C-alpha positions, -999 to 999 in steps of 0.1 A, spaced: 0 0 0 17 32 -12 -8 57 4 -30 53 35 -64 71 32 -75 82 66 -107 95 81 -107 113 115 -138 109 136 -143 137 162 -133 173 155 -124 185 190 -89 196 200 -73 162 197 -92 154 165 -79 185 148 -43 178 159 -46 145 142 -64 159 111 -39 186 105 -9 162 110 -24 137 86 -33 163 60 1 180 59 28 164 81 26 126 78 44 109 49 22 85 28 -10 96 46 -39 112 29 -67 127 50 -99 120 30 -127 130 54 -136 142 89 -167 131 109 -185 149 137 -220 144 150 -225 181 147 -228 190 110 -216 226 114 -185 214 133 -178 188 107 -181 213 79 -159 238 96 -132 212 104 -132 200 68 -128 235 55 -99 241 80 -79 212 66 -87 221 30 -113 194 23 -145 213 17 -175 190 14 -157 162 31 -171 169 66 -199 145 75 -219 134 105 -215 96 103 -188 72 95 -212 55 70 -215 88 52 -177 91 49 -174 55 36 -201 63 10 -183 95 0 -147 82 -4 -124 52 -1 -110 48 34 -82 26 47 -80 37 83 -99 55 111 -86 78 138 -110 79 167 -110 110 189 -145 110 202 -156 107 239 -143 76 257 -177 60 260 -180 59 222 -146 42 215 -157 6 218 -186 8 193 -166 29 168 -137 4 169 -160 -25 164 -177 -7 135 -143 2 119 -131 -34 122 -164 -46 106 -155 -24 76 -119 -36 75 -105 -3 86 -73 0 106 -77 20 138 -57 46 158 -78 51 189 -72 79 214 -68 72 250 -85 61 273 -91 30 252 -126 24 268 -145 25 300 -141 -12 310 -117 -41 305 -145 -61 289 -149 -34 262 -111 -34 256 -112 -72 251 -141 -68 227 -122 -42 207 -90 -62 206 -110 -93 195 -128 -74 168 -96 -61 152 -79 -95 154 -108 -112 137 -107 -85 109 -69 -86 107 -67 -49 110 -42 -27 129 -52 -14 164 -29 13 177 -35 33 210 -26 70 211 -1 70 239 20 97 223 45 99 251 60 67 237 70 88 207 81 119 225 119 124 222 126 130 259 106 99 269 121 78 241 156 88 251 149 79 287 136 45 277 166 38 255 190 48 283 171 26 307 172 -4 284 210 2 279 215 -1 316 227 35 321 211 37 356 211 1 364 178 -17 371 146 4 375 134 6 411 107 33 409 90 55 383 71 86 391 49 101 363 27 131 365 2 151 344 -13 184 354 -37 200 330 -45 237 330 -83 236 327 -112 213 332 -120 189 303 -154 188 286 -184 182 308 -188 145 299 -151 139 310 -159 152 345 -184 125 351 -170 91 363 -199 73 345 -189 85 311 -152 89 315 -137 71 345 -127 105 358 -95 124 358 -73 94 363 -85 81 329 -89 113 309 -58 131 322 -36 104 337 -40 75 313 -6 85 298 10 82 332 -5 47 338 10 36 305 43 54 311 48 36 345 41 2 329 63 10 299 93 23 318 92 -3 346 87 -31 320 61 -48 342 24 -53 346 5 -37 375 -1 -59 406 -18 -34 430 -27 2 432 -37 25 461 -53 58 453 -62 89 472 -80 119 457 -104 148 463 -120 178 448 -95 204 461 -95 228 432 -132 227 422 -152 215 453 -183 231 437 -183 203 411 -194 178 438 -228 195 440 -238 178 407 -211 151 405 -206 135 439 -177 113 427 -158 142 410 -121 146 419 -95 170 405 -64 159 425 -52 123 429 -21 104 439 -17 67 431 10 44 444 15 12 425 33 -21 430 44 -38 398 47 -75 392 85 -74 389 88 -57 424 93 -21 411 71 7 423 52 35 405 38 68 416 12 88 396 -1 122 404 -26 143 386 -41 178 391 -67 192 367 -73 221 367 -37 231 376 -42 266 362 -4 273 360 0 255 326 4 220 312 29 198 330 39 163 320 71 147 334 85 113 345 114 104 369 130 69 367 150 59 397 174 30 391 199 10 411 228 32 399 212 65 390 182 85 379 166 96 346 143 125 340 119 128 310 102 160 302 104 195 317 78 221 326 99 248 309 94 252 272 127 250 252 147 281 243 127 305 264 148 313 294 159 348 304 183 358 331 189 394 342 204 410 373 171 428 381 147 400 374 167 368 381 160 338 360 127 338 341 114 312 317 82 302 300 62 270 305 39 250 282 4 263 280 -11 232 265 -5 195 256 -7 204 219 24 226 223 43 202 246 37 171 225 35 185 189 64 164 177 52 133 195 18 135 178 34 137 144 56 107 152 27 87 166 6 92 134 37 85 112 42 52 131 6 43 126 7 49 88 39 30 85 25 0 104 -6 0 81 15 3 49 40 -24 59 17 -48 79 37 -43 111 24 -46 146 23 -11 163 47 -4 192 17 4 214 -15 -16 208 -47 -28 223 -32 -48 251 -13 -17 262 -46 3 262 -63 -25 281 -36 -25 308 -40 12 314 -78 9 317 -75 -20 341 -52 0 363 -75 31 362 -106 10 370 -87 -5 400 -75 30 411 -110 44 410 -122 15 431 -94 22 455 -105 59 457 -140 48 466 -130 21 492 -99 37 506 -79 5 504 -53 -10 480 -69 -29 451 -54 -57 429 -53 -50 392 -71 -73 368 -44 -92 350 
């Protein structure tokens, strides 16, 4: 396959990042349509990426309009499972945004559907394609700091996500919508599956949200024990208000690695009067711009060459299983074993 014809479903912030990359920045990819349940948003998105008339409200409309090889899913979490199954039924390869789904059972169904159809299923854990994280992983595998002992990963988002994402029932809460990347990073960097998690959290930034969403939380800390004896720590704050913050620290038997920095590159200033002043990342789109392009490029290459993605359905499932266990730990106040 010389060219991969891609449709993006969902035209929110993540959807447009993918659409723009696939339209102009990913070799051998051709964006052919965008889908959004809101006709006006679909039309505006299609016009923005130079595809007037190619914005539709249903996947079926896109398939009737043009040839499609692959689908990028950026819709709300509770819609991922049916969209993946539908894509597989049409023989479409899938890049699915995180979180993979709401339940482990849904993840299993999605994996099985793609395996039956012999189509690619890649999960959008873009930190695995981010240069600082990739460099840390390579140094870890090379033994530069000895054996991993503990990984701390954090994500703090500047503002509240969309309304549906604040409701545990439709999103699994902040630990899923904001910290899924951290659950994946801890597993990836320790090289082990989750055994047990213990979570604490509360509505410390927006206590008013509890009036309509009793289970809402905007601050959480999770301690994890991995099956190889290493430990993980995950923390999340959303809204953090001060900016977008995504970092990891890997402690080894002979040293430590750091991946990511709150400071944006090339923007430090030092004066006698003002001291050291720098700028920080305002959004995830800015911080991980290169990683998103690399992630989409990897997906297209895997589809073209029939290769298995570096991050697939089982990785998405593992993160969902850990998030589900952490939410249960939040409710019960005790450590919870993670579904293997």
